[in-house]
N, C-alpha and C positions, 0 to 999 in steps of 0.2 A: 266634665260634668255631664251625665245623660239627662237631658231635659224632655218632658212630656211631648208627644207629638199633637200637635194642635191644628185644628182645621184652617185652612186659608194662611197657613205660615209663610211669611215672606222669604225668599231666598236670600242669601247673603248677597250684598251687605245688608246691615240692618237698616230698618226704616224707622224714623222716630215722628210722631206727630203730636200736635198741641190743639187743645180745645179750651178756649176761654169763654166762661159763662157769666152773664150778667147784663141785665138792662142798663145799668150804669155805664157800661163801656159802649155799647150801641147808642145810647143817648148823647154821649159826649160829656157826661157829668165827670167822669173819670177817665184819664188816657191808659190804655192798656201798656203795662211795662214789662208783661211776661214774656212776649215774643222775642224781644231784643235779648233779655236776659238767658232764656232757654238757648237761644241761639248761641250765646256765648259760653255757657256751660257746655253745649254740645261740641263746639268748635276747640274748646281746651283739651277735648278728648279725641280730636280727630274725626268727628261726626257733625251732622247737620240734620235739620229739620227737612223732612220730605213733603209736609203739609201742615197747615193750621187753619182752624175753623173757628169762628165766634158766633155764639148763640145767645138769645134773651132767656129770661125767666120765664119760658113757657114749656111746661112739661112735655107736651107732644113733640115739639121740636128737638127738644134736649134728648129725650129717648131715641129719636131716629138718628141723631147725631152719634150717640153712644153705641148703638146698634151697628151703625157703619164702621165705627172705630174697633169694635170688637171683631168684625169680620175681615178687617183689613190685615190681621196679622203682624201688625206694628205694635211697637212700644210706644204708648200714648199718655201724655200728661194732661190732666184736666185740672183746670183752676176755677175755684168760686162755686158756690152754691151748697156746701156741704155743711152749713150751719143748721140751727133748730126753729128759724123763724119762717112765717108763712110763705116768703118769696124763695126760699131754699128748697130746690126740688132734686137737686142732683143725686143724692142717696136714693131715692124712690126711683127716679128715673133709671139708675145703674140697675137696681133690682129688676125692674121691668124689661130692661133691655136684655137681661140674661136669662129672664123667666124663672126667678127664684125668689124665696121669700125674705123679708127683712128680719133683723134679730140683733138685739143688743149684744155686742160682742164683749165678752168677759174680760179681756184685757183692756179694751176701751173704757168700759165701766170703771175698772179699778184705776186707771190713769185719771179720768174725769173726777171720781170721788177724792182722790188724792189731792187734784188741784184745787177742789172746792175746801177741802181741809185747810190747805196751806193758805187760800186766800182769807179764810175766817180767822186764822190764826195771826196773820199779819195785820188784819182790822180789828184784832183784839175782840173778836165775837166768838160765840159758841156755835160750834157746828151741828146743825140738825138736819141729816139726810132726808128726814120725811117732809122738810118743807118743800111747798109746790115748785119754787123756782129751782131747787136742787134737781128734783124728780125731772122737771122738763130740760135741765141741761144734759141729762143722760141721752137725750134724743140724739145728741151729737156724737154718739156712740153706737148707734142703730145702724148697721150696714148690711149690704146683701151677704146673704148666706154664702161661706166659704171665703169672705174677704180676710186680708191680711193688714197688720198694721203698718202705718208710716209714722215713724216717731216725729214729734213736734218740739224741737228744742226751745222754741219761745214760750210756749204757756202748757205744754204737755197733752193738749187736746189733739188726738192723733187725726191723721188722714188715714186712707185705706186703699189698698191694692185688689183689683178684680181681674181673674182671668177668665177666659171662655173653657168649656168643659173640654177636657183631653178625649180624643177619639177612643183611646183604650178603656174608657170608663172609669178610670182612676180618680181619687179624691180631687175636687177642684183646689182643695186648700194645700195640697201637695205641691203646688205650682211654684216655682222659684220666681224671685223679682226678675230674672233674666227672660223669663217666657212673655211672649206676645201678650199684652192685657193692657189695662188703663189704670193710672196711678192717680189717685184724687187727692187734691191739696186745697187749702183754702184761698180765697182770692187775694188776701193780704200778702205782699211781697216778702216782709219780714218773716212770715211762716213758710210761705211756698217755697221760696228759693232754696233754703237749707234742706227743706224736706224732698225737693227733686234732686238736689246734689246727692243725697243720702241715697236715693234710689239708683242713681247713676254709679254711685261707689259700690253697690250690690252687683253689678253687672261683671261678668268674667273679664278681666283687663284683656283676654286674647281676642275677644270680639272688636273691640276698640283697635286693638294692633292690626286685626284682618281688614279693617276699614281703610287705614292707612290712606286717606283721600288728600287730594290737593287740587289747588286752582292755580292756573297761569294765564296770564293776559298781558296784552299790550295796548297802549293807548295810540289811537290813530286820530290826526288832525284832518279835516277837510275830507273825511271819508263818508260814503254814501252807504248805507245798509244793504240796499238794493243791490249794489255792485259785489258786496261781499258775500252775498247769498250762495251763489254756487260753491265758493271756495268751503263755507261753512258745511254745505250738504256732503261736499267730498270728503272732508275730513272725518264726519260721522259715518260715512260709508266705509272708509278705510280704517277706521278705529272703532269698533263695536264697543260699546260700554262707555264710551267718553262722550260728554255732552259739551257741544260748542255753543258759546253765547256772545250776544252783542248787546252792550248798555249803553245807549246814546244818552248824551247830556248837552244841555245847550247854554247852562250858565254855572258851570263848574268853577268855584273861586280860585282855582289854581290853574287849570288846564283850559276854561272856557269851553267853546264847542268841540265836542269831541266824541269818539266811539270807543269804548272799551271792548275790544274783541279778545275772547279767550277759550280755554277748555277746560274742564273739570272731570274727576274720576279718580280711579287708582293711581297711585303716583308713578309707577311704571308706565301705565298706558298714557298718563297725562304728558310725560316728558317726550316720547315719540310723537304724539299727535301735535303737541306744541312745535317741535322742529318742523313737522310737515306743514303747520300753519304759517309760521314764519316764512318758510320756503315759498308758500302759495302767494305770499304778499309781495313777492319780489317783481312781480310784473307790473304791480300798482305804483303810482307816483306819489301815493299818500306819504305825507310827512309823519313820522312816527315819534312817539313820546316814550316815557317811563315803562319799564317791563314789570309787571307785579306778579308775587308769589304769596299765596295764601294758605 
């Protein structure tokens, strides 16, 4: 599939980002569940998050975060703030970040109206589209110009995807879901998660097969990170594209005090780097524990 050429497009492998919007998350009124779920959805496809960012319901800050995300060349998911109450600013900020106008999306309008008809029928009421409450609900379908619909299987009120303008001047609406851009979904997990999964299912399977990433590590007891640092630096020098990590723990329920030392990256590169990592541990007297593959 030929894709439009976007500015700042990230090189392979693909990078994914997550933006979580809402004062309720930052205040602690609600705990964020999106980070762990998106990580799970991506891991099932052999991918992972490159970054995540949290921002409250302040339009200026939201706009700046979205501008950076559009410029990143990443595929980004944004949760929250796409409703039609006074504290929902995401739709407006997305338009500002792209420098485009807002408009009522015709497909979103049809979906919202059908939802309102269904609710009226279920409640034994007559549907009057001219009622102020019904008209106000249509604001949930006002998206930045060129946005594409994300289906919502829970209540049919859609989310939307936006893409930065192609360099060749072609229509933004021609962008495919696989292109770098931001996919906006509600803050409610029951809606957001199947919508994010739908977006992921639109990506070419080849992209995920190209990722083919792996993480291999070993548990070290009585190890000091400072003494391991030269070995870690050497592995990264010898194996470009592989990341070396150390994760210390002082109160693990099974292993107690330990350091998890490992490498992550493309499968083939990881296998070679991990062999060298284990060989480099030979001079140490550190007691070793389980080896992990993720």
